[in-house]
C-alpha positions as CSV (number, residue, x, y, z in Angstrom):
1,M,-36.5,24.2,21.0
2,A,-37.9,23.9,17.5
3,P,-39.3,20.5,16.5
4,L,-37.1,18.1,14.6
5,K,-37.6,17.7,10.9
6,K,-38.7,14.2,10.1
7,N,-40.1,14.0,6.5
8,A,-38.7,13.8,3.1
9,M,-39.6,17.4,2.2
10,N,-37.2,18.6,4.8
11,L,-34.2,17.4,3.0
12,D,-31.4,20.0,2.6
13,W,-32.1,20.9,-1.0
14,V,-29.2,23.3,-1.1
15,L,-26.9,20.4,-0.2
16,L,-28.5,18.2,-2.9
17,A,-28.4,21.0,-5.6
18,S,-24.7,21.7,-4.9
19,A,-23.9,18.0,-5.1
20,V,-25.7,17.7,-8.4
21,C,-23.9,20.7,-9.8
22,L,-20.5,19.2,-8.7
23,V,-21.4,15.9,-10.4
24,A,-22.4,17.7,-13.6
25,F,-19.2,19.7,-13.5
26,G,-17.2,16.5,-12.9
27,L,-18.8,14.6,-15.8
28,T,-18.2,17.5,-18.1
29,M,-14.5,17.6,-17.2
30,V,-14.0,13.8,-17.4
31,L,-15.5,14.0,-20.9
32,S,-13.1,16.8,-21.8
33,A,-10.0,15.4,-20.1
34,S,-10.2,11.7,-21.1
35,G,-11.2,11.8,-24.8
36,I,-7.7,11.6,-26.3
37,M,-6.5,8.9,-24.0
38,A,-9.8,6.9,-24.4
39,E,-9.6,7.1,-28.2
40,K,-5.9,5.8,-28.2
41,F,-6.3,3.0,-25.7
42,H,-10.0,2.0,-26.2
43,A,-10.8,3.2,-29.7
44,D,-13.7,5.1,-28.2
45,K,-13.2,8.7,-27.1
46,Y,-16.3,8.5,-24.9
47,Y,-15.1,5.3,-23.1
48,F,-14.3,6.9,-19.8
49,F,-17.2,9.3,-19.9
50,K,-19.7,6.5,-20.5
51,R,-18.3,4.5,-17.6
52,Q,-18.3,7.6,-15.3
53,L,-21.9,8.2,-16.3
54,M,-22.7,4.6,-15.4
55,F,-20.9,5.0,-12.0
56,A,-22.9,8.2,-11.4
57,G,-26.1,6.3,-12.1
58,I,-25.1,3.5,-9.6
59,G,-24.0,6.2,-7.1
60,G,-27.3,8.0,-7.6
61,I,-29.3,4.9,-6.7
62,G,-27.0,4.4,-3.7
63,M,-27.6,8.0,-2.6
64,L,-31.4,7.5,-2.7
65,V,-31.1,4.3,-0.6
66,A,-28.8,6.0,1.9
67,A,-31.0,9.0,2.1
68,S,-34.1,6.9,3.0
69,I,-32.6,4.2,5.1
70,P,-34.2,4.1,8.6
71,R,-32.0,5.6,11.3
72,K,-32.5,2.5,13.5
73,L,-31.1,0.3,10.8
74,L,-28.2,2.7,10.0
75,N,-27.3,2.6,13.7
76,Q,-26.8,-1.1,13.5
77,L,-24.4,-1.1,10.6
78,Q,-21.1,0.0,12.3
79,Y,-19.8,-3.5,13.0
80,P,-21.0,-5.2,9.8
81,A,-19.6,-2.3,7.7
82,L,-16.3,-2.3,9.5
83,G,-16.0,-6.1,9.2
84,L,-16.7,-5.9,5.5
85,A,-14.1,-3.1,5.1
86,F,-11.5,-5.2,6.8
87,V,-12.3,-8.3,4.7
88,L,-12.2,-6.5,1.4
89,T,-9.0,-4.7,2.3
90,V,-7.3,-8.0,3.2
91,I,-8.5,-9.5,-0.1
92,T,-6.6,-6.8,-2.1
93,L,-3.4,-8.3,-0.6
94,T,-4.2,-11.8,-1.8
95,P,-4.1,-13.2,-5.3
96,L,-7.7,-12.2,-5.6
97,G,-6.6,-8.5,-5.6
98,T,-5.7,-6.6,-8.7
99,T,-2.3,-4.8,-9.0
100,I,-2.1,-1.6,-11.0
101,N,1.1,0.4,-11.3
102,G,2.7,-1.6,-8.5
103,S,-0.2,-1.1,-6.0
104,S,-2.7,-3.7,-4.9
105,R,-5.6,-1.5,-4.1
106,W,-8.4,-3.0,-6.1
107,I,-10.6,-6.1,-6.4
108,S,-11.6,-6.9,-10.0
109,F,-15.1,-8.0,-10.9
110,G,-14.6,-8.2,-14.6
111,I,-16.0,-5.1,-16.2
112,F,-15.2,-2.9,-13.1
113,A,-12.9,-2.9,-10.1
114,V,-13.7,-1.9,-6.5
115,Q,-11.2,0.1,-4.3
116,P,-12.2,-0.9,-0.7
117,M,-10.4,2.1,0.8
118,E,-13.0,4.5,-0.5
119,F,-15.8,2.6,1.5
120,A,-13.6,1.7,4.5
121,R,-13.5,5.4,5.4
122,I,-17.3,5.5,5.6
123,A,-17.2,2.3,7.7
124,L,-14.6,3.8,10.0
125,V,-16.7,7.0,10.5
126,L,-19.8,4.8,11.4
127,Y,-17.7,2.9,14.0
128,L,-16.0,6.0,15.5
129,A,-19.3,7.9,15.8
130,Y,-20.8,4.9,17.6
131,F,-17.8,4.5,19.9
132,F,-17.5,8.2,20.9
133,S,-21.2,8.6,21.5
134,A,-21.7,5.3,23.4
135,K,-18.5,5.6,25.5
136,Q,-18.7,9.3,26.5
137,E,-17.9,8.5,30.1
138,L,-14.8,6.6,29.0
139,V,-13.3,8.6,26.2
140,K,-11.0,10.6,28.4
141,T,-9.4,7.4,29.7
142,F,-6.4,5.9,27.9
143,S,-7.2,2.2,28.1
144,K,-10.8,2.3,27.1
145,G,-11.1,5.7,25.4
146,V,-8.0,5.8,23.3
147,I,-6.7,2.3,22.6
148,P,-9.9,0.8,20.9
149,P,-10.4,3.5,18.2
150,F,-6.6,3.8,17.6
151,A,-6.2,0.0,17.3
152,V,-9.0,-0.3,14.7
153,T,-7.8,2.7,12.7
154,G,-4.2,1.6,13.0
155,L,-5.0,-1.9,11.7
156,L,-6.7,-0.4,8.7
157,C,-3.8,1.9,8.1
158,L,-1.3,-1.0,8.2
159,L,-3.4,-2.9,5.6
160,L,-3.4,0.2,3.4
161,L,0.4,0.6,3.8
162,K,0.8,-3.0,2.7
163,Q,-0.9,-2.3,-0.7
164,P,0.9,0.3,-0.6
165,D,-1.3,3.3,-0.2
166,F,0.4,5.8,2.0
167,G,-2.0,8.6,1.1
168,G,-5.0,6.5,2.0
169,A,-3.4,5.6,5.4
170,A,-2.7,9.3,6.0
171,V,-6.3,10.3,5.3
172,M,-7.5,7.5,7.7
173,A,-5.1,8.8,10.4
174,I,-6.2,12.4,10.0
175,L,-9.9,11.3,10.0
176,L,-9.3,9.6,13.4
177,F,-7.6,12.6,14.8
178,F,-10.5,15.0,14.1
179,M,-13.1,12.4,15.2
180,C,-11.2,12.1,18.5
181,L,-11.0,15.8,18.8
182,V,-14.7,16.4,18.5
183,G,-15.4,13.1,20.4
184,G,-13.8,14.3,23.6
185,T,-10.4,12.6,23.7
186,R,-7.9,14.4,25.9
187,L,-5.7,16.8,24.0
188,I,-2.6,15.4,25.6
189,Y,-3.3,12.0,24.1
190,L,-4.0,13.6,20.7
191,A,-0.8,15.7,20.8
192,A,1.3,12.6,21.7
193,S,-0.3,10.5,19.0
194,A,0.1,13.2,16.4
195,M,3.8,13.4,17.2
196,L,4.2,9.6,17.0
197,A,2.3,9.4,13.8
198,G,4.4,12.2,12.3
199,G,7.6,10.5,13.3
200,A,6.3,7.1,11.9
201,G,5.3,8.8,8.7
202,W,8.7,10.4,8.3
203,L,10.5,7.0,8.8
204,L,8.2,5.4,6.3
205,I,9.1,8.1,3.7
206,M,12.8,8.0,4.4
207,R,13.0,4.2,4.3
208,S,11.2,4.0,1.0
209,G,13.0,4.9,-2.2
210,Y,9.9,6.0,-4.2
211,R,8.4,7.9,-1.3
212,S,11.6,9.8,-0.6
213,R,11.9,10.6,-4.3
214,R,8.3,11.9,-4.3
215,L,9.1,14.1,-1.3
216,L,12.2,15.5,-3.0
217,A,10.3,16.0,-6.2
218,F,7.6,17.9,-4.3
219,L,10.2,20.2,-2.7
220,D,11.8,21.0,-6.1
221,P,10.0,19.3,-9.0
222,F,11.9,21.2,-11.7
223,K,15.2,19.7,-10.5
224,D,14.1,16.3,-12.0
225,A,11.4,17.5,-14.3
226,Q,11.7,14.5,-16.6
227,D,11.4,11.8,-14.0
228,S,10.3,12.1,-10.3
229,G,9.0,15.6,-10.7
230,Y,7.4,15.1,-14.1
231,Q,3.8,14.8,-13.1
232,L,3.9,17.8,-10.8
233,V,5.7,19.9,-13.3
234,Q,3.1,19.1,-16.0
235,S,0.3,19.9,-13.5
236,L,1.9,23.3,-12.7
237,F,2.3,24.0,-16.4
238,A,-1.4,23.2,-16.9
239,M,-2.6,25.4,-14.0
240,G,-0.3,28.3,-14.9
241,S,-1.3,28.3,-18.6
242,G,-5.0,28.7,-17.9
243,G,-4.8,32.4,-16.9
244,I,-8.0,34.1,-15.9
245,T,-10.5,32.6,-18.3
246,G,-8.6,29.5,-19.5
247,Q,-7.8,28.0,-22.9
248,G,-11.3,27.0,-23.5
249,L,-13.3,23.8,-22.7
250,G,-11.6,20.9,-24.5
251,A,-8.5,23.0,-25.5
252,S,-6.1,21.6,-22.9
253,K,-2.6,20.8,-24.3
254,Q,-1.3,19.0,-21.2
255,K,-3.9,16.2,-21.6
256,L,-2.3,15.3,-24.9
257,F,-0.2,12.7,-23.2
258,F,1.9,15.2,-21.2
259,L,0.0,15.0,-17.9
260,P,-0.4,11.3,-16.9
261,E,-4.0,10.2,-16.2
262,P,-5.4,13.7,-16.6
263,H,-9.0,12.5,-15.9
264,N,-8.1,11.0,-12.5
265,D,-6.2,12.6,-9.6
266,F,-5.0,15.5,-11.7
267,I,-8.3,16.5,-13.3
268,M,-8.2,19.8,-11.5
269,A,-5.1,20.7,-13.4
270,V,-7.1,20.3,-16.6
271,V,-9.9,22.5,-15.1
272,G,-7.3,25.2,-14.4
273,E,-5.9,25.0,-17.9
274,E,-9.2,24.9,-19.8
275,L,-11.4,27.1,-17.5
276,G,-8.7,29.2,-15.8
277,F,-9.1,31.1,-12.6
278,V,-12.8,31.6,-13.3
279,G,-13.5,27.9,-13.6
280,V,-11.4,26.9,-10.6
281,S,-13.1,29.7,-8.5
282,L,-16.5,28.4,-9.6
283,F,-15.6,25.0,-8.4
284,F,-14.4,26.4,-5.1
285,I,-17.6,28.3,-4.6
286,I,-19.8,25.2,-5.3
287,M,-17.7,23.0,-3.2
288,G,-17.7,25.6,-0.5
289,V,-21.4,25.7,-0.5
290,F,-21.7,22.0,-0.4
291,L,-19.2,21.7,2.6
292,W,-21.0,24.5,4.4
293,R,-24.3,22.7,4.2
294,A,-22.7,19.4,5.1
295,F,-21.1,20.7,8.3
296,R,-24.3,22.6,9.0
297,V,-26.3,19.3,8.9
298,A,-23.8,17.9,11.4
299,Y,-24.0,20.9,13.7
300,R,-27.8,20.9,13.8
301,Q,-28.1,17.2,14.9
302,E,-29.5,16.9,18.4
303,D,-28.3,13.3,18.9
304,L,-24.6,13.0,19.5
305,R,-24.1,9.9,17.4
306,D,-25.9,11.5,14.5
307,R,-23.8,14.7,14.9
308,L,-20.5,12.8,14.9
309,T,-21.5,10.6,12.0
310,A,-22.6,13.6,9.8
311,F,-19.4,15.4,10.8
312,G,-17.2,12.4,9.8
313,L,-19.0,12.1,6.5
314,A,-18.4,15.8,5.7
315,L,-14.8,15.5,6.9
316,I,-14.2,12.6,4.4
317,L,-15.2,14.8,1.5
318,M,-13.4,17.9,2.8
319,L,-10.1,16.0,3.4
320,S,-10.2,14.4,0.0
321,A,-10.7,17.7,-1.7
322,V,-8.0,19.5,0.3
323,F,-5.4,16.8,-0.2
324,N,-6.2,16.5,-4.0
325,L,-5.9,20.3,-4.5
326,A,-2.7,20.5,-2.4
327,V,-1.1,17.8,-4.6
328,V,-2.3,19.4,-7.9
329,M,-1.0,22.8,-6.9
330,G,2.3,21.6,-5.5
331,A,1.5,22.2,-1.9
332,A,1.8,18.5,-0.9
333,P,3.6,15.4,-2.3
334,P,1.6,13.3,-4.7
335,K,-0.7,11.0,-2.6
336,G,-3.2,9.4,-5.1
337,V,-6.3,10.9,-3.4
338,A,-9.2,11.5,-5.8
339,M,-11.1,14.7,-6.0
340,P,-14.7,14.1,-4.8
341,F,-17.3,14.4,-7.6
342,M,-14.6,15.2,-10.2
343,S,-12.0,12.4,-10.6
344,Y,-12.7,9.4,-12.8
345,G,-13.3,6.3,-10.8
346,G,-16.3,4.2,-9.8
347,S,-15.4,3.5,-6.2
348,S,-14.6,7.2,-5.4
349,L,-17.8,8.4,-7.1
350,V,-20.1,5.8,-5.6
351,A,-18.6,6.4,-2.1
352,T,-19.1,10.1,-2.5
353,F,-22.7,9.6,-3.4
354,L,-23.2,7.4,-0.4
355,C,-21.7,10.2,1.8
356,V,-24.1,12.7,0.2
357,G,-27.1,10.3,0.7
358,L,-26.3,9.8,4.4
359,L,-25.9,13.6,4.9
360,L,-29.3,14.1,3.2
361,N,-30.7,11.4,5.6
362,F,-29.4,13.4,8.6
363,S,-30.7,16.7,7.1
364,R,-34.2,15.3,7.7
365,T,-33.6,15.5,11.4
366,S,-31.8,18.8,11.5
367,E,-32.8,21.0,14.5
368,G,-34.4,24.3,13.7
369,T,-35.5,25.8,10.4
370,A,-33.8,25.7,7.0
């Protein structure tokens, strides 16, 4: 067996380069997509871009710290990180939380707000990786191998549903499912839990007016194109009008107050309109390279805990990208999941940088050669 890589020069430079390219792509599109709205509401067309640039700087520092943190210290963070995630998520439901558009998902610190859910996913991965690596002899039992991780994740999901953040809870549940799958949980338990979760999700949708309207709008957005289906219809118009090469960078018409919040969750619709099939394909290629290298880092870990942690971090980014694209292209109901590297938002971008930094950390102990 080849010796393990243990020095900084053995970082996965392809992973780092693809992440830098995605960040640059995202900053460019935030600048293009947000200018009109920033000028109207903040009298500064660079308002959102400058803030995203600041978040990228903070995230870059976080990435460097995460990439260099000693593995021994990292392996002691699962409970402190999980506890902090719970505390911050609970705070969002108190008067200290900030409510925007009917959802209490943020904690305001004056000039910026933190969305704990973005960091809770990382904390959950650290805990699940620890649990499945330390309890390998128990993971196939129900009482000790299934109940603890399901209880922890379920409590986080309940807190997110109280905000409400159905999309965030769904991502957490799917994250648990795949971590259990690679961690060794019996398939019969996973199948049963998937059926129960699906049934619970259906009940939550049917018993909530706005969720059921979103589902109906997703099934036929043009039936109510001026109300519940408005955002998806505008997204489809943007994607469809881009053609092969797009309308040109900065030339989007849908961002002119037709597509709500074009620099946030629906930024990929602006990419499709301005850069067309070529631009969206370029994004797919770079993101594909990044995810390939991320999962490659996980696969090449010799230690089970490191492998599971790296897998979970890569899975966070992949699930976010898949959910976001599915919503933008009308393949899934709107969920409010940010596109990693691209969507405007400090919490999402900083959390993405932390995931990249930790993956770079693990790339230093990848087995074999680059």
